[in-house]
N, C-alpha and C positions, 0 to 999 in steps of 0.2 A: 633552216627552217625544217625542211622536211624531214630532216634525222629528229628532231624533237617530236613532231606528231606521229614519228612510226614507235617512238618509245611506248607511249599508252595503249597502243596494241597487242604488245608481248601479252598481257594477262589474258585476252582473250584468246590467244591460241592455245594460253595453259588449259584455260576451260574448256576448249576444244577437246586437247587430248582425255578429260576428266571425264567428259559425255560419250568418249569411246572405249572407256573401259566398263567391260561385262562384269555381270554380276557373278557372284560366288556360285548361284544355282546356272546361271548360264555354262559351267565349267562342269556342274556336276550332274546335270544332265546328259552328258557325255559318257558318264562312269559306265562301265558295265558292274556285274555285281561284284566283281572280286576288287577293282578297283574303288568300287565303293566302299565295300568292307576293311581293304587298308587304310581307307580316307577316314573314316568313323573310328578306327582303331589309336589315329595319330589324335584324334581328339580325345584327349586324357578328361577334360573337365566332364565329358558326357558318363562317365564311371559306368560303362557298358560293360557285362560281362564276357568271356569268351561265348558261353551259352548263350546270351544274348546276339551276339553278332553270328554264330550259327545258325540259330533262327532265321535270320536274315537271307545268310546265303542258303538256306535250305529254300526256303521260299523264295530265290531267284529275285528278289528286289534290285534292281539296280538303280542308277540315279534318277531319271525321269518317275520311277514308281515310288522312291523315298521322300522328292519333293512334295508328291501329291497326297501322302498318305497322314492319314489324321491317328490323333492318340487312341480312340476306338478302334481303328483298324489295326494300329499296331499291339493292341492288346490282342485283338483276333488272332492275331497270329503266333501268340503265347507269350506275348512279353508281359513283363509285371507290369502295373501302374507307373514304376518310378521311369526305368526305362523308356517307355512308351511315350509319357509325358516329355521328356529329355529329347526325344528324337522329334517330335512332333513340331517342339520350340526350337529348336535347334533347324530342323528345316525351314520354318518360317523364315527365322534369322539369318537364313543363308541368301533367300530369295530377296531379303530387302538390304544385304551387302554389297557393295561394289568387291571386286576380285581384288583390285589392288589396295584398295585402303582397310579392306577385311583384315590381312595380316599385319598391318598397322597400328588398328584397331586393338586387335588381340593382343598386340604386346604390350602397347600403351594399357591397357585394362591390367595386365600381370605388372606392370612397373606401378604402378598407382595402389593396387591391392596389398 
């Protein structure tokens, strides 16, 4: 019987691993400016131009700063309304998503659309 009581605890260990998952923002915080630019360049849905990426690079925006920058602040750096809004919303999404589940949600979203 002890083996039967051990079986229900398996899902509990799975949820523990889920709690240990870091958010995408935790990873982005570590990015220097070059790493952030490379990351943003790969996010094609953002539709950032090379000029927009150059502005972020010139201003020395690293991962930590990116996560704390508002749409108005991005505009103050010289970005247009669209890129500024997209970046601010993307930063907010990054703070809310778990790192491991972010890639699977990203893939699922593309399949469904």
